[in-house]
C-alpha atoms as one frame of an Amber mdcrd trajectory, in Angstrom:
protein
  93.198 102.508 164.881  91.909 104.832 161.937  94.822 103.746 159.430  94.223
 104.792 155.840  93.035 102.417 153.198  95.762 101.958 150.658  95.807 103.000
 147.350  96.043  99.611 145.627  93.326  98.263 148.240  90.608 101.173 146.977
  91.648 100.433 143.507  90.567  96.789 144.076  87.628  97.640 146.050  85.953
 100.008 143.470  86.735  96.971 140.346  84.866  94.812 142.759  82.006  97.288
 143.063  82.302  97.977 139.418  82.025  94.132 138.615  79.030  93.725 140.990
  77.307  96.711 138.848  77.865  94.853 135.452  76.804  91.469 137.138  73.436
  93.488 138.239  73.065  94.720 134.801  73.562  91.463 133.027  71.133  89.478
 135.445  68.524  92.390 134.431  69.108  91.874 130.807  68.480  88.276 131.111
  65.378  88.841 133.073  63.943  91.195 130.303  64.493  88.762 127.938  63.245
  85.851 129.722  59.903  88.112 130.201  59.774  89.160 126.401  60.366  85.189
 125.763  57.281  84.426 127.871  55.483  86.934 126.016  56.256  85.635 122.516
  55.342  81.976 123.520  52.070  83.242 125.048  51.483  84.889 121.583  52.646
  81.689 119.545  50.195  79.791 121.748  47.224  82.049 121.048  48.182  82.099
 117.344  47.889  78.181 117.278  44.392  78.601 118.399  43.460  81.111 115.528
  41.971  79.849 112.392  43.283  80.788 108.868  40.313  82.928 108.029  40.744
  84.869 111.624  42.288  88.364 110.988  45.461  88.881 112.915  47.195  92.083
 113.845  50.251  93.303 115.290  51.363  96.709 117.001  53.643  98.958 114.817
  54.418 101.752 116.947  50.874 103.476 117.818  48.917 101.397 115.306  47.804
  97.997 114.458  48.217  96.486 111.362  46.783  93.573 110.047  49.064  90.586
 109.124  49.602  87.130 107.888  49.580  84.792 110.475  52.414  82.590 109.010
  54.672  85.344 108.424  53.908  86.623 112.092  54.596  83.167 113.307  57.699
  82.578 111.469  58.817  86.574 112.903  58.183  85.505 116.603  59.816  82.238
 116.350  62.984  83.876 115.093  63.085  86.369 117.597  62.510  83.567 120.026
  65.358  82.117 118.628  67.431  85.170 118.863  66.511  85.426 122.571  67.559
  82.290 123.305  70.954  82.982 121.774  71.122  86.341 123.647  70.700  84.455
 126.655  73.122  81.977 126.095  75.629  85.044 125.999  74.342  86.647 128.877
  74.524  83.621 130.900  78.481  83.091 130.001  79.066  86.992 130.876  77.309
  86.375 134.137  78.942  83.239 135.045  82.498  84.784 134.139  81.453  88.008
 136.218  80.633  85.557 139.279  83.709  83.688 139.080  86.046  87.090 138.744
  83.951  88.744 141.754  84.703  85.318 143.830  88.426  85.647 142.951  88.426
  89.156 143.869  86.367  88.823 146.957  89.187  86.343 148.167  92.077  88.198
 147.192  90.438  91.500 149.235  89.479  89.183 152.156  93.069  87.598 152.109
  94.805  91.473 152.068  92.146  92.369 154.951  93.297  89.384 157.204  96.919
  90.616 156.867  98.273  88.303 154.441 101.062  90.573 152.496 100.918  91.019
 148.952  97.729  89.017 148.406  96.493  91.974 146.271  99.409  93.432 144.885
  99.613  92.995 141.005  97.639  90.135 140.346
C-alpha cells in the first residue's frame, strides 16, 4: 500500500507546483498594476479639478517638487498606457499558465488513476 512515488511523477508534481507559484506571481503583479492604475486615475481626476493657477506638487523620493500640470498629466497618462500594456502581457501569461496547469493536472490525474504512460515523455 505504501508504494514509492515514481521519479517521473515526482518531477511532474514539482513542475505543477512551480507553475502554480508562477501563476500566483503573475496574478499578484496584475493586482499591483491594477491598484497603481486606480491611483493614477484618481490623481488624473483630481488634476482635472484644479485651475491653471493652482500649484501642483509630486513626490520625488522624500520631497515634494512643484511641477507643471500639463506635464504631470502627460506623464500620468503615459504611465497608465504603459500599465495597460503590462496588464495585457500578464493576462496572456496568466492564460497560458492556466492552460498548462489544466493540461498537466489532467495528465497527473490520469497517471494516478492507473492509465499507463499518461505522463511519460509528454
